[in-house]
Kinemage of the C-alpha trace (Angstrom):
@kinemage 1
@onewidth
@group {chain A} dominant
@subgroup {mainchain}
@vectorlist {calphas} color= white
{ca met a 1} P 87.983 93.787 104.057
{ca arg a 2} L 85.650 93.096 106.911
{ca cys a 3} L 87.658 89.876 107.859
{ca ser a 4} L 91.096 91.546 107.654
{ca his a 5} L 89.732 94.704 109.439
{ca gly a 6} L 88.303 92.438 112.244
{ca cys a 7} L 91.735 90.498 112.399
{ca val a 8} L 93.781 93.542 112.761
{ca thr a 9} L 91.313 95.441 115.269
{ca ser a 10} L 90.836 92.332 117.466
{ca met a 11} L 94.236 90.316 117.517
{ca tyr a 12} L 96.857 93.408 117.055
{ca gly a 13} L 95.216 95.918 119.204
{ca val a 14} L 94.265 98.536 116.447
{ca gly a 15} L 91.328 100.220 117.959
{ca asp a 16} L 87.995 100.831 116.190
{ca asp a 17} L 88.619 104.614 116.053
{ca val a 18} L 91.899 104.304 113.999
{ca pro a 19} L 91.700 105.128 110.230
{ca ile a 20} L 92.094 102.109 107.891
{ca val a 21} L 93.448 103.224 104.573
{ca arg a 22} L 93.290 100.848 101.652
{ca pro a 23} L 95.428 102.197 98.825
{ca phe a 24} L 95.889 99.104 96.635
{ca trp a 25} L 93.031 98.964 93.967
{ca pro a 26} L 93.371 99.164 90.119
{ca gly a 27} L 94.803 102.838 88.957
{ca ala a 28} L 95.648 103.648 92.488
{ca asp a 29} L 99.206 105.205 93.391
{ca tyr a 30} L 99.990 104.256 96.918
{ca gly a 31} L 102.655 106.892 97.172
{ca arg a 32} L 100.106 109.582 96.368
{ca val a 33} L 97.241 108.516 98.664
{ca glu a 34} L 96.524 110.708 101.849
{ca tyr a 35} L 97.536 108.778 104.986
{ca pro a 36} L 95.483 110.599 107.902
{ca gly a 37} L 97.677 110.795 111.208
{ca gly a 38} L 97.548 107.560 113.301
{ca cys a 39} L 96.182 105.305 110.454
{ca val a 40} L 96.959 101.845 109.471
{ca val a 41} L 97.268 100.617 106.130
{ca val a 42} L 95.398 97.044 105.979
{ca asp a 43} L 95.665 95.594 102.503
{ca asn a 44} L 96.716 93.324 99.881
{ca pro a 45} L 99.597 95.078 97.754
{ca pro a 46} L 101.025 94.108 94.474
{ca phe a 47} L 103.776 91.452 95.666
{ca ser a 48} L 105.980 92.370 93.028
{ca ile a 49} L 106.871 95.708 94.702
{ca leu a 50} L 106.457 94.580 98.255
{ca ser a 51} L 109.710 95.486 99.513
{ca lys a 52} L 109.524 99.095 97.892
{ca ile a 53} L 106.124 99.299 99.701
{ca ile a 54} L 107.434 98.564 102.985
{ca arg a 55} L 110.185 100.783 102.481
{ca phe a 56} L 107.960 103.416 101.681
{ca tyr a 57} L 105.706 103.144 104.743
{ca gln a 58} L 108.741 102.819 106.962
{ca ala a 59} L 110.257 105.842 105.686
{ca his a 60} L 107.123 107.687 106.042
{ca gly a 61} L 105.914 106.415 109.395
{ca val a 62} L 102.794 104.602 108.287
{ca arg a 63} L 101.709 101.718 110.323
{ca phe a 64} L 100.849 98.679 108.035
{ca phe a 65} L 99.344 95.308 107.995
{ca leu a 66} L 99.901 93.747 104.551
{ca phe a 67} L 98.608 90.487 103.351
{ca ala a 68} L 100.665 88.571 100.937
{ca pro a 69} L 101.232 84.921 100.052
{ca arg a 70} L 104.079 82.798 101.892
{ca pro a 71} L 106.410 82.955 98.875
{ca gly a 72} L 105.929 86.855 98.919
{ca ile a 73} L 107.192 87.437 102.304
{ca val a 74} L 110.490 86.069 102.007
{ca val a 75} L 112.030 88.943 100.707
{ca arg a 76} L 114.298 90.583 103.266
{ca glu a 77} L 114.988 94.033 101.835
{ca gly a 78} L 113.229 96.761 104.229
{ca arg a 79} L 111.805 94.069 106.523
{ca glu a 80} L 114.301 94.094 109.218
{ca ser a 81} L 111.926 96.047 111.357
{ca ala a 82} L 108.420 94.438 110.292
{ca tyr a 83} L 106.780 91.669 111.950
{ca his a 84} L 105.708 88.605 109.898
{ca val a 85} L 102.364 86.666 110.394
{ca val a 86} L 102.429 83.369 108.414
{ca leu a 87} L 99.156 81.628 108.308
{ca pro a 88} L 98.866 78.040 107.267
{ca gly a 89} L 97.612 77.765 103.789
């Protein structure tokens, strides 16, 4: 988490005082997690439901920075207003 948190805070202007939420861990339900006001989700979600997750965050006004493998980011549904950062692998 330290590497991804540092990347988001230094490169994308997310201040150290912004709550970072990591809702994707075994047994968790991202739809039931508490998202404090102004928070940013920084995590590596299940790729099989990536479009569903993005639509949920957009509908609820939750800012997010999600990590996914290159093949996982080509799905278009729900991503019209999301930015993509592709790192060489």
